[in-house]
C-alpha positions in Angstrom: 79.6 72.7 136.3 81.8 74.9 134.2 82.9 73.6 130.8 86.7 72.9 130.8 89.0 72.8 127.8 92.2 70.9 127.3 93.3 73.3 124.6 92.4 76.8 125.9 96.0 77.8 126.1 96.6 77.6 122.3 95.6 80.1 119.6 96.5 81.0 116.0 97.6 84.6 115.5 99.8 86.7 113.2 103.4 87.5 114.0 103.9 91.2 114.8 107.6 90.9 113.9 109.9 88.3 112.3 111.3 85.6 114.6 112.4 82.0 114.8 110.1 79.1 115.4 110.5 77.6 118.9 110.5 74.0 117.6 113.0 74.5 114.8 115.5 77.5 114.8 115.9 77.0 111.0 112.2 77.9 110.5 111.7 81.7 110.3 108.2 83.1 111.1 107.9 86.3 109.0 106.1 89.4 110.1 102.4 88.9 109.4 102.6 85.1 109.0 100.2 82.8 110.8 101.7 81.1 113.8 100.6 78.8 116.7 100.7 80.7 120.0 100.9 78.4 123.2 100.8 79.6 126.8 103.8 78.6 128.8 103.8 79.8 132.4 103.2 83.5 132.3 104.4 83.9 128.7 103.8 82.6 125.2 105.9 80.4 122.8 105.4 80.5 119.1 105.6 77.9 116.3 105.6 78.3 112.5 102.8 76.8 110.4 104.8 73.7 109.5 105.6 72.8 113.1 102.1 73.8 114.2 100.5 71.3 111.9 102.7 68.5 113.2 101.9 69.5 116.9 98.2 69.8 116.2 98.1 66.4 114.3 99.9 64.7 117.2 97.5 66.2 119.7 94.5 65.2 117.7 95.7 61.6 117.8 96.2 61.9 121.5 92.8 63.4 122.1 91.2 60.7 119.9 92.8 58.1 122.1 91.7 59.9 125.2 88.1 60.0 123.8 88.0 56.2 124.1 88.1 56.6 127.8 90.4 53.6 128.2 92.6 53.7 131.3 96.3 53.7 130.5 98.3 50.6 131.6 100.8 51.4 134.3 104.3 50.0 133.7 104.9 47.0 136.0 106.9 48.1 139.1 109.5 45.7 140.3 
């Protein structure tokens, strides 16, 4: 069985030119700055370091919860 990854579509790289962060248009990613690169469809979207840390921390919490292998409760249907 091949090993699968839940996060294979995310990488850290350096910006080739200056541009705005996808999460916050007021955050500017300068040329050469580290950024989070996330696959979306056939392209990529980019996040500044500040937003990347928030995204990664939120996903670590979600992965930690998933690690418990507890089924999620479905909302009651009426």
